[in-house]
C-alpha positions, 0 to 999 in steps of 0.5 A: 503358483502366483501370490495374487490368488488366481493360479494359472493353468500354465505351465501345464506340462509338469503340473498335469502329470502331478494332478493326474496322480493326485486325482488317482488317489482320490475317493469316488465321491471327490472324483464325482464332485470334481466332475460337477465342478469341471462341468461348471467352469468357464472357458477362461478358467480352463483355456490351457487345458482345452488346448492340451486336450486337443493336442492329445486327441490326435484323431479329433474324436473328442476322446483320448484313448490309452495310446493317445494319453501315452503319446501325449504324456511322452510329448510333455517329456514325462517318462512313465511305465506302461502300468503307470500310464494305465493307472492314470488312464483308469483313474481319469476315465471316471465312467469306465468306458475305456476313453477319457472325454473332455469333461473327464480330462478337465476333471482330472487335470484342473488346478486344485485352486478351483476347489477352494472357491466356495461357489464351486464347492457349494454347487457340487454339494447341492448336486449330491444333496438331492432333497436339500436337507443339508446332508448327503445321505447314504442313499443319495451317495449311492444314487449319484455313484451308481449313475456313473457305475462307480459305487458298490455297497463297500465303496459307499460305506468306505466313503461315509466312514472316511468323510463322516467325521461326526459319525452320524451316518451322513455327510454334512457340508463342512465334512464335504468341504474338508474332504475336498480340501484334504490332500491338495498340495496346490492349496498352500493356504495360511489357515491356522485353525486350532 
């Protein structure tokens, strides 16, 4: 990662696999928030990933199948077992339709420094906070996740329990930002809050 702030999306080969693995471990709110961010990125911000997607989408269908993902990762020089590849596929396939579309691919593989940008984070928060109250309520979370067939009652309660650090039953902007920034090894920052 360069010191001047803007980390590039190259070299992608090794980075893409580790980003996919990180994405797999994220909760569903974070995945959906990343999707909102990915949908709003400029062409320049994702140029390398666009090329990689085209290279993996060998039949030019606009989606990556499991076989294409396996072949693409092998071409990048990664050695994955069938089950590891399957787990990555399931993680990146946010809507669960069996293929990875362009936005899902960008969502799972974009450089995590995109999440640091306040404007991206705020736009993602606003996507969930439908009534503009400054909080994501259980209903708003449920509604957003159900739109993508991602949320059952248990999942929603788990997300609230994990993210809602002040225990008021909803997620405020600071809690949302903390969740988005948690566990991103690419975000090596000099923040020392005591």
